[in-house]
PDB file of N, H, CA, C and O in Angstrom:
ATOM      1  N   MET A   1      10.283 -31.825   2.967  1.00  0.00           N
ATOM      2  CA  MET A   1      10.182 -30.478   2.482  1.00  0.00           C
ATOM      3  C   MET A   1       9.346 -29.633   3.429  1.00  0.00           C
ATOM      4  O   MET A   1       9.743 -28.518   3.769  1.00  0.00           O
ATOM      5  N   THR A   2       8.206 -30.136   3.859  1.00  0.00           N
ATOM      6  H   THR A   2       7.884 -31.042   3.583  1.00  0.00           H
ATOM      7  CA  THR A   2       7.343 -29.389   4.762  1.00  0.00           C
ATOM      8  C   THR A   2       8.061 -29.066   6.061  1.00  0.00           C
ATOM      9  O   THR A   2       7.944 -27.957   6.584  1.00  0.00           O
ATOM     10  N   VAL A   3       8.795 -30.024   6.576  1.00  0.00           N
ATOM     11  H   VAL A   3       8.890 -30.925   6.151  1.00  0.00           H
ATOM     12  CA  VAL A   3       9.534 -29.798   7.815  1.00  0.00           C
ATOM     13  C   VAL A   3      10.553 -28.694   7.615  1.00  0.00           C
ATOM     14  O   VAL A   3      10.722 -27.848   8.493  1.00  0.00           O
ATOM     15  N   ALA A   4      11.232 -28.682   6.488  1.00  0.00           N
ATOM     16  H   ALA A   4      11.095 -29.369   5.774  1.00  0.00           H
ATOM     17  CA  ALA A   4      12.236 -27.657   6.213  1.00  0.00           C
ATOM     18  C   ALA A   4      11.588 -26.273   6.139  1.00  0.00           C
ATOM     19  O   ALA A   4      12.131 -25.314   6.686  1.00  0.00           O
ATOM     20  N   LEU A   5      10.442 -26.154   5.475  1.00  0.00           N
ATOM     21  H   LEU A   5      10.000 -26.933   5.030  1.00  0.00           H
ATOM     22  CA  LEU A   5       9.768 -24.866   5.376  1.00  0.00           C
ATOM     23  C   LEU A   5       9.270 -24.386   6.728  1.00  0.00           C
ATOM     24  O   LEU A   5       9.384 -23.205   7.056  1.00  0.00           O
ATOM     25  N   THR A   6       8.722 -25.297   7.507  1.00  0.00           N
ATOM     26  H   THR A   6       8.629 -26.257   7.241  1.00  0.00           H
ATOM     27  CA  THR A   6       8.230 -24.938   8.827  1.00  0.00           C
ATOM     28  C   THR A   6       9.382 -24.507   9.721  1.00  0.00           C
ATOM     29  O   THR A   6       9.268 -23.527  10.458  1.00  0.00           O
ATOM     30  N   ALA A   7      10.470 -25.222   9.659  1.00  0.00           N
ATOM     31  H   ALA A   7      10.563 -26.018   9.060  1.00  0.00           H
ATOM     32  CA  ALA A   7      11.630 -24.895  10.472  1.00  0.00           C
ATOM     33  C   ALA A   7      12.232 -23.553  10.068  1.00  0.00           C
ATOM     34  O   ALA A   7      12.802 -22.851  10.904  1.00  0.00           O
ATOM     35  N   ALA A   8      12.111 -23.199   8.811  1.00  0.00           N
ATOM     36  H   ALA A   8      11.648 -23.769   8.132  1.00  0.00           H
ATOM     37  CA  ALA A   8      12.655 -21.934   8.332  1.00  0.00           C
ATOM     38  C   ALA A   8      11.724 -20.762   8.626  1.00  0.00           C
ATOM     39  O   ALA A   8      12.073 -19.614   8.352  1.00  0.00           O
ATOM     40  N   GLY A   9      10.566 -21.033   9.170  1.00  0.00           N
ATOM     41  H   GLY A   9      10.283 -21.966   9.393  1.00  0.00           H
ATOM     42  CA  GLY A   9       9.628 -19.974   9.496  1.00  0.00           C
ATOM     43  C   GLY A   9       8.703 -19.609   8.344  1.00  0.00           C
ATOM     44  O   GLY A   9       7.995 -18.605   8.418  1.00  0.00           O
ATOM     45  N   CYS A  10       8.696 -20.394   7.302  1.00  0.00           N
ATOM     46  H   CYS A  10       9.271 -21.210   7.242  1.00  0.00           H
ATOM     47  CA  CYS A  10       7.820 -20.117   6.172  1.00  0.00           C
ATOM     48  C   CYS A  10       6.495 -20.829   6.404  1.00  0.00           C
ATOM     49  O   CYS A  10       6.443 -21.903   7.004  1.00  0.00           O
ATOM     50  N   GLY A  11       5.460 -20.225   5.930  1.00  0.00           N
ATOM     51  H   GLY A  11       5.503 -19.353   5.443  1.00  0.00           H
ATOM     52  CA  GLY A  11       4.158 -20.854   6.080  1.00  0.00           C
ATOM     53  C   GLY A  11       3.126 -20.114   5.274  1.00  0.00           C
ATOM     54  O   GLY A  11       3.450 -19.211   4.504  1.00  0.00           O
ATOM     55  N   ILE A  12       1.893 -20.495   5.452  1.00  0.00           N
ATOM     56  H   ILE A  12       1.630 -21.228   6.078  1.00  0.00           H
ATOM     57  CA  ILE A  12       0.833 -19.857   4.692  1.00  0.00           C
ATOM     58  C   ILE A  12      -0.113 -19.069   5.590  1.00  0.00           C
ATOM     59  O   ILE A  12      -1.112 -18.530   5.112  1.00  0.00           O
ATOM     60  N   SER A  13       0.186 -18.994   6.882  1.00  0.00           N
ATOM     61  H   SER A  13       0.997 -19.431   7.270  1.00  0.00           H
ATOM     62  CA  SER A  13      -0.687 -18.241   7.769  1.00  0.00           C
ATOM     63  C   SER A  13      -0.476 -16.746   7.551  1.00  0.00           C
ATOM     64  O   SER A  13       0.598 -16.321   7.126  1.00  0.00           O
ATOM     65  N   GLY A  14      -1.489 -15.963   7.840  1.00  0.00           N
ATOM     66  H   GLY A  14      -2.362 -16.309   8.185  1.00  0.00           H
ATOM     67  CA  GLY A  14      -1.415 -14.522   7.664  1.00  0.00           C
ATOM     68  C   GLY A  14      -0.592 -13.865   8.756  1.00  0.00           C
ATOM     69  O   GLY A  14      -0.196 -14.512   9.726  1.00  0.00           O
ATOM     70  N   PRO A  15      -0.340 -12.584   8.592  1.00  0.00           N
ATOM     71  CA  PRO A  15       0.424 -11.864   9.616  1.00  0.00           C
ATOM     72  C   PRO A  15      -0.371 -11.770  10.911  1.00  0.00           C
ATOM     73  O   PRO A  15      -1.602 -11.747  10.902  1.00  0.00           O
ATOM     74  N   VAL A  16       0.337 -11.717  11.995  1.00  0.00           N
ATOM     75  H   VAL A  16       1.336 -11.735  12.002  1.00  0.00           H
ATOM     76  CA  VAL A  16      -0.305 -11.619  13.300  1.00  0.00           C
ATOM     77  C   VAL A  16      -0.893 -10.229  13.493  1.00  0.00           C
ATOM     78  O   VAL A  16      -1.957 -10.076  14.092  1.00  0.00           O
ATOM     79  N   ASP A  17      -0.193  -9.211  12.983  1.00  0.00           N
ATOM     80  H   ASP A  17       0.672  -9.335  12.496  1.00  0.00           H
ATOM     81  CA  ASP A  17      -0.608  -7.840  13.205  1.00  0.00           C
ATOM     82  C   ASP A  17      -0.275  -7.004  11.970  1.00  0.00           C
ATOM     83  O   ASP A  17       0.845  -7.065  11.464  1.00  0.00           O
ATOM     84  N   VAL A  18      -1.219  -6.244  11.496  1.00  0.00           N
ATOM     85  H   VAL A  18      -2.129  -6.194  11.907  1.00  0.00           H
ATOM     86  CA  VAL A  18      -0.982  -5.411  10.307  1.00  0.00           C
ATOM     87  C   VAL A  18      -1.036  -3.923  10.661  1.00  0.00           C
ATOM     88  O   VAL A  18      -1.233  -3.078   9.787  1.00  0.00           O
ATOM     89  N   THR A  19      -0.863  -3.615  11.925  1.00  0.00           N
ATOM     90  H   THR A  19      -0.703  -4.302  12.634  1.00  0.00           H
ATOM     91  CA  THR A  19      -0.942  -2.233  12.378  1.00  0.00           C
ATOM     92  C   THR A  19       0.029  -1.332  11.627  1.00  0.00           C
ATOM     93  O   THR A  19      -0.344  -0.235  11.213  1.00  0.00           O
ATOM     94  N   GLY A  20       1.267  -1.778  11.446  1.00  0.00           N
ATOM     95  H   GLY A  20       1.570  -2.669  11.783  1.00  0.00           H
ATOM     96  CA  GLY A  20       2.258  -0.965  10.747  1.00  0.00           C
ATOM     97  C   GLY A  20       1.861  -0.704   9.306  1.00  0.00           C
ATOM     98  O   GLY A  20       1.985   0.418   8.814  1.00  0.00           O
ATOM     99  N   LEU A  21       1.389  -1.728   8.639  1.00  0.00           N
ATOM    100  H   LEU A  21       1.287  -2.639   9.039  1.00  0.00           H
ATOM    101  CA  LEU A  21       0.957  -1.576   7.248  1.00  0.00           C
ATOM    102  C   LEU A  21      -0.248  -0.645   7.166  1.00  0.00           C
ATOM    103  O   LEU A  21      -0.339   0.182   6.259  1.00  0.00           O
ATOM    104  N   ARG A  22      -1.152  -0.778   8.094  1.00  0.00           N
ATOM    105  H   ARG A  22      -1.078  -1.450   8.831  1.00  0.00           H
ATOM    106  CA  ARG A  22      -2.339   0.087   8.112  1.00  0.00           C
ATOM    107  C   ARG A  22      -1.937   1.544   8.307  1.00  0.00           C
ATOM    108  O   ARG A  22      -2.537   2.442   7.717  1.00  0.00           O
ATOM    109  N   ARG A  23      -0.911   1.779   9.143  1.00  0.00           N
ATOM    110  H   ARG A  23      -0.424   1.049   9.622  1.00  0.00           H
ATOM    111  CA  ARG A  23      -0.422   3.143   9.350  1.00  0.00           C
ATOM    112  C   ARG A  23       0.162   3.713   8.064  1.00  0.00           C
ATOM    113  O   ARG A  23      -0.028   4.893   7.767  1.00  0.00           O
ATOM    114  N   VAL A  24       0.870   2.889   7.300  1.00  0.00           N
ATOM    115  H   VAL A  24       1.025   1.931   7.542  1.00  0.00           H
ATOM    116  CA  VAL A  24       1.477   3.339   6.050  1.00  0.00           C
ATOM    117  C   VAL A  24       0.416   3.583   4.986  1.00  0.00           C
ATOM    118  O   VAL A  24       0.412   4.636   4.348  1.00  0.00           O
ATOM    119  N   VAL A  25      -0.476   2.630   4.789  1.00  0.00           N
ATOM    120  H   VAL A  25      -0.472   1.775   5.307  1.00  0.00           H
ATOM    121  CA  VAL A  25      -1.465   2.712   3.724  1.00  0.00           C
ATOM    122  C   VAL A  25      -2.621   3.629   4.100  1.00  0.00           C
ATOM    123  O   VAL A  25      -3.131   4.355   3.246  1.00  0.00           O
ATOM    124  N   GLY A  26      -3.040   3.610   5.344  1.00  0.00           N
ATOM    125  H   GLY A  26      -2.626   3.021   6.038  1.00  0.00           H
ATOM    126  CA  GLY A  26      -4.159   4.436   5.773  1.00  0.00           C
ATOM    127  C   GLY A  26      -5.491   3.827   5.365  1.00  0.00           C
ATOM    128  O   GLY A  26      -5.562   2.691   4.896  1.00  0.00           O
ATOM    129  N   THR A  27      -6.532   4.606   5.555  1.00  0.00           N
ATOM    130  H   THR A  27      -6.474   5.529   5.936  1.00  0.00           H
ATOM    131  CA  THR A  27      -7.869   4.126   5.231  1.00  0.00           C
ATOM    132  C   THR A  27      -8.586   5.054   4.246  1.00  0.00           C
ATOM    133  O   THR A  27      -9.773   4.874   3.977  1.00  0.00           O
ATOM    134  N   ASP A  28      -7.876   6.031   3.715  1.00  0.00           N
ATOM    135  H   ASP A  28      -6.911   6.176   3.934  1.00  0.00           H
ATOM    136  CA  ASP A  28      -8.496   6.978   2.789  1.00  0.00           C
ATOM    137  C   ASP A  28      -9.068   6.299   1.556  1.00  0.00           C
ATOM    138  O   ASP A  28     -10.084   6.739   1.018  1.00  0.00           O
ATOM    139  N   LEU A  29      -8.430   5.241   1.109  1.00  0.00           N
ATOM    140  H   LEU A  29      -7.605   4.884   1.546  1.00  0.00           H
ATOM    141  CA  LEU A  29      -8.828   4.594  -0.138  1.00  0.00           C
ATOM    142  C   LEU A  29     -10.176   3.874  -0.029  1.00  0.00           C
ATOM    143  O   LEU A  29     -10.835   3.621  -1.038  1.00  0.00           O
ATOM    144  N   VAL A  30     -10.573   3.554   1.185  1.00  0.00           N
ATOM    145  H   VAL A  30     -10.038   3.759   2.004  1.00  0.00           H
ATOM    146  CA  VAL A  30     -11.832   2.839   1.376  1.00  0.00           C
ATOM    147  C   VAL A  30     -12.980   3.684   0.822  1.00  0.00           C
ATOM    148  O   VAL A  30     -13.198   4.815   1.255  1.00  0.00           O
ATOM    149  N   GLY A  31     -13.695   3.128  -0.125  1.00  0.00           N
ATOM    150  H   GLY A  31     -13.518   2.209  -0.478  1.00  0.00           H
ATOM    151  CA  GLY A  31     -14.843   3.800  -0.710  1.00  0.00           C
ATOM    152  C   GLY A  31     -14.534   4.727  -1.873  1.00  0.00           C
ATOM    153  O   GLY A  31     -15.454   5.175  -2.559  1.00  0.00           O
ATOM    154  N   ALA A  32     -13.260   5.026  -2.114  1.00  0.00           N
ATOM    155  H   ALA A  32     -12.513   4.661  -1.557  1.00  0.00           H
ATOM    156  CA  ALA A  32     -12.903   5.913  -3.229  1.00  0.00           C
ATOM    157  C   ALA A  32     -13.054   5.170  -4.545  1.00  0.00           C
ATOM    158  O   ALA A  32     -12.667   4.007  -4.662  1.00  0.00           O
ATOM    159  N   ARG A  33     -13.616   5.845  -5.526  1.00  0.00           N
ATOM    160  H   ARG A  33     -13.930   6.789  -5.431  1.00  0.00           H
ATOM    161  CA  ARG A  33     -13.820   5.235  -6.835  1.00  0.00           C
ATOM    162  C   ARG A  33     -13.095   6.010  -7.938  1.00  0.00           C
ATOM    163  O   ARG A  33     -13.101   5.590  -9.095  1.00  0.00           O
ATOM    164  N   GLY A  34     -12.479   7.127  -7.590  1.00  0.00           N
ATOM    165  H   GLY A  34     -12.474   7.468  -6.650  1.00  0.00           H
ATOM    166  CA  GLY A  34     -11.776   7.917  -8.583  1.00  0.00           C
ATOM    167  C   GLY A  34     -12.706   8.680  -9.508  1.00  0.00           C
ATOM    168  O   GLY A  34     -12.293   9.131 -10.577  1.00  0.00           O
ATOM    169  N   ALA A  35     -13.948   8.825  -9.105  1.00  0.00           N
ATOM    170  H   ALA A  35     -14.283   8.459  -8.237  1.00  0.00           H
ATOM    171  CA  ALA A  35     -14.960   9.429  -9.965  1.00  0.00           C
ATOM    172  C   ALA A  35     -15.022  10.949  -9.843  1.00  0.00           C
ATOM    173  O   ALA A  35     -15.672  11.607 -10.655  1.00  0.00           O
ATOM    174  N   ASN A  36     -14.356  11.513  -8.842  1.00  0.00           N
ATOM    175  H   ASN A  36     -13.827  10.979  -8.182  1.00  0.00           H
ATOM    176  CA  ASN A  36     -14.426  12.953  -8.638  1.00  0.00           C
ATOM    177  C   ASN A  36     -13.146  13.440  -7.949  1.00  0.00           C
ATOM    178  O   ASN A  36     -12.335  12.623  -7.514  1.00  0.00           O
ATOM    179  N   PRO A  37     -12.958  14.747  -7.846  1.00  0.00           N
ATOM    180  CA  PRO A  37     -11.733  15.276  -7.223  1.00  0.00           C
ATOM    181  C   PRO A  37     -11.518  14.799  -5.782  1.00  0.00           C
ATOM    182  O   PRO A  37     -10.379  14.561  -5.380  1.00  0.00           O
ATOM    183  N   ALA A  38     -12.573  14.660  -5.016  1.00  0.00           N
ATOM    184  H   ALA A  38     -13.498  14.854  -5.343  1.00  0.00           H
ATOM    185  CA  ALA A  38     -12.422  14.187  -3.633  1.00  0.00           C
ATOM    186  C   ALA A  38     -11.883  12.764  -3.610  1.00  0.00           C
ATOM    187  O   ALA A  38     -11.021  12.439  -2.793  1.00  0.00           O
ATOM    188  N   ASP A  39     -12.383  11.918  -4.495  1.00  0.00           N
ATOM    189  H   ASP A  39     -13.083  12.182  -5.158  1.00  0.00           H
ATOM    190  CA  ASP A  39     -11.874  10.545  -4.581  1.00  0.00           C
ATOM    191  C   ASP A  39     -10.405  10.540  -5.000  1.00  0.00           C
ATOM    192  O   ASP A  39      -9.609   9.760  -4.475  1.00  0.00           O
ATOM    193  N   GLN A  40     -10.047  11.409  -5.942  1.00  0.00           N
ATOM    194  H   GLN A  40     -10.693  12.043  -6.368  1.00  0.00           H
ATOM    195  CA  GLN A  40      -8.651  11.461  -6.394  1.00  0.00           C
ATOM    196  C   GLN A  40      -7.736  11.872  -5.241  1.00  0.00           C
ATOM    197  O   GLN A  40      -6.624  11.356  -5.120  1.00  0.00           O
ATOM    198  N   ARG A  41      -8.195  12.795  -4.397  1.00  0.00           N
ATOM    199  H   ARG A  41      -9.098  13.213  -4.495  1.00  0.00           H
ATOM    200  CA  ARG A  41      -7.389  13.182  -3.229  1.00  0.00           C
ATOM    201  C   ARG A  41      -7.189  12.001  -2.290  1.00  0.00           C
ATOM    202  O   ARG A  41      -6.109  11.834  -1.724  1.00  0.00           O
ATOM    203  N   LYS A  42      -8.229  11.175  -2.121  1.00  0.00           N
ATOM    204  H   LYS A  42      -9.106  11.310  -2.581  1.00  0.00           H
ATOM    205  CA  LYS A  42      -8.105   9.977  -1.277  1.00  0.00           C
ATOM    206  C   LYS A  42      -7.062   9.029  -1.858  1.00  0.00           C
ATOM    207  O   LYS A  42      -6.243   8.475  -1.125  1.00  0.00           O
ATOM    208  N   ILE A  43      -7.092   8.848  -3.154  1.00  0.00           N
ATOM    209  H   ILE A  43      -7.757   9.299  -3.749  1.00  0.00           H
ATOM    210  CA  ILE A  43      -6.116   7.984  -3.818  1.00  0.00           C
ATOM    211  C   ILE A  43      -4.717   8.557  -3.643  1.00  0.00           C
ATOM    212  O   ILE A  43      -3.775   7.827  -3.335  1.00  0.00           O
ATOM    213  N   ASP A  44      -4.582   9.864  -3.841  1.00  0.00           N
ATOM    214  H   ASP A  44      -5.347  10.457  -4.092  1.00  0.00           H
ATOM    215  CA  ASP A  44      -3.275  10.509  -3.707  1.00  0.00           C
ATOM    216  C   ASP A  44      -2.735  10.391  -2.287  1.00  0.00           C
ATOM    217  O   ASP A  44      -1.537  10.168  -2.107  1.00  0.00           O
ATOM    218  N   ARG A  45      -3.594  10.535  -1.271  1.00  0.00           N
ATOM    219  H   ARG A  45      -4.567  10.715  -1.418  1.00  0.00           H
ATOM    220  CA  ARG A  45      -3.130  10.391   0.122  1.00  0.00           C
ATOM    221  C   ARG A  45      -2.638   8.974   0.384  1.00  0.00           C
ATOM    222  O   ARG A  45      -1.669   8.777   1.117  1.00  0.00           O
ATOM    223  N   THR A  46      -3.294   7.998  -0.203  1.00  0.00           N
ATOM    224  H   THR A  46      -4.082   8.158  -0.798  1.00  0.00           H
ATOM    225  CA  THR A  46      -2.853   6.611  -0.048  1.00  0.00           C
ATOM    226  C   THR A  46      -1.496   6.421  -0.698  1.00  0.00           C
ATOM    227  O   THR A  46      -0.623   5.764  -0.130  1.00  0.00           O
ATOM    228  N   VAL A  47      -1.310   6.984  -1.875  1.00  0.00           N
ATOM    229  H   VAL A  47      -2.019   7.517  -2.336  1.00  0.00           H
ATOM    230  CA  VAL A  47      -0.041   6.867  -2.583  1.00  0.00           C
ATOM    231  C   VAL A  47       1.080   7.534  -1.778  1.00  0.00           C
ATOM    232  O   VAL A  47       2.194   7.014  -1.715  1.00  0.00           O
ATOM    233  N   VAL A  48       0.788   8.674  -1.170  1.00  0.00           N
ATOM    234  H   VAL A  48      -0.117   9.097  -1.221  1.00  0.00           H
ATOM    235  CA  VAL A  48       1.792   9.355  -0.348  1.00  0.00           C
ATOM    236  C   VAL A  48       2.286   8.423   0.757  1.00  0.00           C
ATOM    237  O   VAL A  48       3.486   8.344   1.017  1.00  0.00           O
ATOM    238  N   GLY A  49       1.356   7.718   1.405  1.00  0.00           N
ATOM    239  H   GLY A  49       0.381   7.782   1.194  1.00  0.00           H
ATOM    240  CA  GLY A  49       1.754   6.776   2.459  1.00  0.00           C
ATOM    241  C   GLY A  49       2.600   5.642   1.923  1.00  0.00           C
ATOM    242  O   GLY A  49       3.585   5.249   2.548  1.00  0.00           O
ATOM    243  N   LEU A  50       2.223   5.109   0.762  1.00  0.00           N
ATOM    244  H   LEU A  50       1.423   5.428   0.254  1.00  0.00           H
ATOM    245  CA  LEU A  50       2.984   4.017   0.167  1.00  0.00           C
ATOM    246  C   LEU A  50       4.384   4.480  -0.227  1.00  0.00           C
ATOM    247  O   LEU A  50       5.356   3.740  -0.072  1.00  0.00           O
ATOM    248  N   CYS A  51       4.482   5.693  -0.730  1.00  0.00           N
ATOM    249  H   CYS A  51       3.693   6.294  -0.856  1.00  0.00           H
ATOM    250  CA  CYS A  51       5.788   6.228  -1.130  1.00  0.00           C
ATOM    251  C   CYS A  51       6.638   6.545   0.103  1.00  0.00           C
ATOM    252  O   CYS A  51       7.823   6.212   0.139  1.00  0.00           O
ATOM    253  N   ALA A  52       6.050   7.177   1.099  1.00  0.00           N
ATOM    254  H   ALA A  52       5.087   7.447   1.070  1.00  0.00           H
ATOM    255  CA  ALA A  52       6.785   7.521   2.318  1.00  0.00           C
ATOM    256  C   ALA A  52       7.255   6.271   3.054  1.00  0.00           C
ATOM    257  O   ALA A  52       8.331   6.263   3.651  1.00  0.00           O
ATOM    258  N   GLY A  53       6.448   5.222   3.009  1.00  0.00           N
ATOM    259  H   GLY A  53       5.574   5.228   2.524  1.00  0.00           H
ATOM    260  CA  GLY A  53       6.811   3.968   3.671  1.00  0.00           C
ATOM    261  C   GLY A  53       7.745   3.109   2.844  1.00  0.00           C
ATOM    262  O   GLY A  53       8.113   2.008   3.256  1.00  0.00           O
ATOM    263  N   LYS A  54       8.134   3.609   1.673  1.00  0.00           N
ATOM    264  H   LYS A  54       7.836   4.503   1.338  1.00  0.00           H
ATOM    265  CA  LYS A  54       9.048   2.902   0.766  1.00  0.00           C
ATOM    266  C   LYS A  54       8.488   1.562   0.302  1.00  0.00           C
ATOM    267  O   LYS A  54       9.238   0.636  -0.007  1.00  0.00           O
ATOM    268  N   VAL A  55       7.145   1.470   0.258  1.00  0.00           N
ATOM    269  H   VAL A  55       6.536   2.221   0.510  1.00  0.00           H
ATOM    270  CA  VAL A  55       6.496   0.283  -0.283  1.00  0.00           C
ATOM    271  C   VAL A  55       6.653   0.299  -1.799  1.00  0.00           C
ATOM    272  O   VAL A  55       6.867  -0.738  -2.426  1.00  0.00           O
ATOM    273  N   TRP A  56       6.541   1.495  -2.375  1.00  0.00           N
ATOM    274  H   TRP A  56       6.367   2.338  -1.866  1.00  0.00           H
ATOM    275  CA  TRP A  56       6.765   1.686  -3.808  1.00  0.00           C
ATOM    276  C   TRP A  56       8.129   2.324  -4.001  1.00  0.00           C
ATOM    277  O   TRP A  56       8.624   3.029  -3.121  1.00  0.00           O
ATOM    278  N   THR A  57       8.730   2.077  -5.147  1.00  0.00           N
ATOM    279  H   THR A  57       8.328   1.505  -5.861  1.00  0.00           H
ATOM    280  CA  THR A  57      10.026   2.688  -5.462  1.00  0.00           C
ATOM    281  C   THR A  57       9.823   4.168  -5.804  1.00  0.00           C
ATOM    282  O   THR A  57       8.702   4.616  -6.048  1.00  0.00           O
ATOM    283  N   ASP A  58      10.933   4.917  -5.818  1.00  0.00           N
ATOM    284  H   ASP A  58      11.843   4.553  -5.621  1.00  0.00           H
ATOM    285  CA  ASP A  58      10.857   6.326  -6.198  1.00  0.00           C
ATOM    286  C   ASP A  58      10.303   6.472  -7.615  1.00  0.00           C
ATOM    287  O   ASP A  58       9.517   7.381  -7.883  1.00  0.00           O
ATOM    288  N   ALA A  59      10.707   5.586  -8.515  1.00  0.00           N
ATOM    289  H   ALA A  59      11.345   4.848  -8.296  1.00  0.00           H
ATOM    290  CA  ALA A  59      10.229   5.645  -9.894  1.00  0.00           C
ATOM    291  C   ALA A  59       8.721   5.412  -9.961  1.00  0.00           C
ATOM    292  O   ALA A  59       8.026   6.076 -10.731  1.00  0.00           O
ATOM    293  N   GLU A  60       8.213   4.481  -9.167  1.00  0.00           N
ATOM    294  H   GLU A  60       8.778   3.942  -8.542  1.00  0.00           H
ATOM    295  CA  GLU A  60       6.775   4.215  -9.152  1.00  0.00           C
ATOM    296  C   GLU A  60       6.010   5.411  -8.600  1.00  0.00           C
ATOM    297  O   GLU A  60       4.927   5.739  -9.087  1.00  0.00           O
ATOM    298  N   CYS A  61       6.564   6.052  -7.599  1.00  0.00           N
ATOM    299  H   CYS A  61       7.443   5.785  -7.204  1.00  0.00           H
ATOM    300  CA  CYS A  61       5.908   7.236  -7.024  1.00  0.00           C
ATOM    301  C   CYS A  61       5.898   8.380  -8.029  1.00  0.00           C
ATOM    302  O   CYS A  61       4.898   9.086  -8.151  1.00  0.00           O
ATOM    303  N   ARG A  62       6.987   8.567  -8.740  1.00  0.00           N
ATOM    304  H   ARG A  62       7.799   7.993  -8.641  1.00  0.00           H
ATOM    305  CA  ARG A  62       7.026   9.607  -9.777  1.00  0.00           C
ATOM    306  C   ARG A  62       6.005   9.313 -10.867  1.00  0.00           C
ATOM    307  O   ARG A  62       5.345  10.224 -11.367  1.00  0.00           O
ATOM    308  N   ARG A  63       5.876   8.037 -11.238  1.00  0.00           N
ATOM    309  H   ARG A  63       6.412   7.297 -10.832  1.00  0.00           H
ATOM    310  CA  ARG A  63       4.898   7.664 -12.262  1.00  0.00           C
ATOM    311  C   ARG A  63       3.490   8.044 -11.854  1.00  0.00           C
ATOM    312  O   ARG A  63       2.713   8.530 -12.676  1.00  0.00           O
ATOM    313  N   HIS A  64       3.155   7.828 -10.592  1.00  0.00           N
ATOM    314  H   HIS A  64       3.786   7.434  -9.924  1.00  0.00           H
ATOM    315  CA  HIS A  64       1.823   8.207 -10.117  1.00  0.00           C
ATOM    316  C   HIS A  64       1.647   9.728 -10.254  1.00  0.00           C
ATOM    317  O   HIS A  64       0.597  10.205 -10.685  1.00  0.00           O
ATOM    318  N   GLY A  65       2.675  10.464  -9.886  1.00  0.00           N
ATOM    319  H   GLY A  65       3.527  10.077  -9.536  1.00  0.00           H
ATOM    320  CA  GLY A  65       2.607  11.922  -9.995  1.00  0.00           C
ATOM    321  C   GLY A  65       2.416  12.374 -11.431  1.00  0.00           C
ATOM    322  O   GLY A  65       1.719  13.356 -11.685  1.00  0.00           O
ATOM    323  N   GLU A  66       3.024  11.674 -12.364  1.00  0.00           N
ATOM    324  H   GLU A  66       3.591  10.876 -12.157  1.00  0.00           H
ATOM    325  CA  GLU A  66       2.884  12.020 -13.773  1.00  0.00           C
ATOM    326  C   GLU A  66       1.481  11.736 -14.280  1.00  0.00           C
ATOM    327  O   GLU A  66       0.986  12.419 -15.177  1.00  0.00           O
ATOM    328  N   MET A  67       0.840  10.723 -13.700  1.00  0.00           N
ATOM    329  H   MET A  67       1.242  10.168 -12.972  1.00  0.00           H
ATOM    330  CA  MET A  67      -0.492  10.319 -14.166  1.00  0.00           C
ATOM    331  C   MET A  67      -1.592  11.109 -13.474  1.00  0.00           C
ATOM    332  O   MET A  67      -2.738  11.100 -13.924  1.00  0.00           O
ATOM    333  N   ALA A  68      -1.254  11.799 -12.373  1.00  0.00           N
ATOM    334  H   ALA A  68      -0.323  11.806 -12.007  1.00  0.00           H
ATOM    335  CA  ALA A  68      -2.281  12.522 -11.631  1.00  0.00           C
ATOM    336  C   ALA A  68      -2.856  13.643 -12.475  1.00  0.00           C
ATOM    337  O   ALA A  68      -2.148  14.307 -13.231  1.00  0.00           O
ATOM    338  N   VAL A  69      -4.143  13.834 -12.329  1.00  0.00           N
ATOM    339  H   VAL A  69      -4.718  13.294 -11.715  1.00  0.00           H
ATOM    340  CA  VAL A  69      -4.847  14.882 -13.062  1.00  0.00           C
ATOM    341  C   VAL A  69      -4.710  16.180 -12.274  1.00  0.00           C
ATOM    342  O   VAL A  69      -4.979  16.195 -11.073  1.00  0.00           O
ATOM    343  N   PRO A  70      -4.292  17.281 -12.927  1.00  0.00           N
ATOM    344  CA  PRO A  70      -4.103  18.550 -12.188  1.00  0.00           C
ATOM    345  C   PRO A  70      -5.390  19.105 -11.642  1.00  0.00           C
ATOM    346  O   PRO A  70      -5.387  20.158 -11.004  1.00  0.00           O
TER     347      PRO A  70
END
C-alpha cells in the first residue's frame, strides 16, 4: 500500500511553495480579531482574495456578504 501511494505521488509532506496561496489569501488577516471596523475590513479583504481565487464557492462568498456588518 505504501509503495502504491508513494508511486502515485501521495504523501504527507507539506507543499514545497505556498507563494500562490499567499497571494490569494494575503496577510491582512494576521492580527485581526474582528473587534472593530478596521479588523472587519481586514477580514473582508481576505475573503475577497479567497472568492477571487475560487477557493470558496460563489454561494459561500455571498454568505459572507450577507453576514457582513454594514
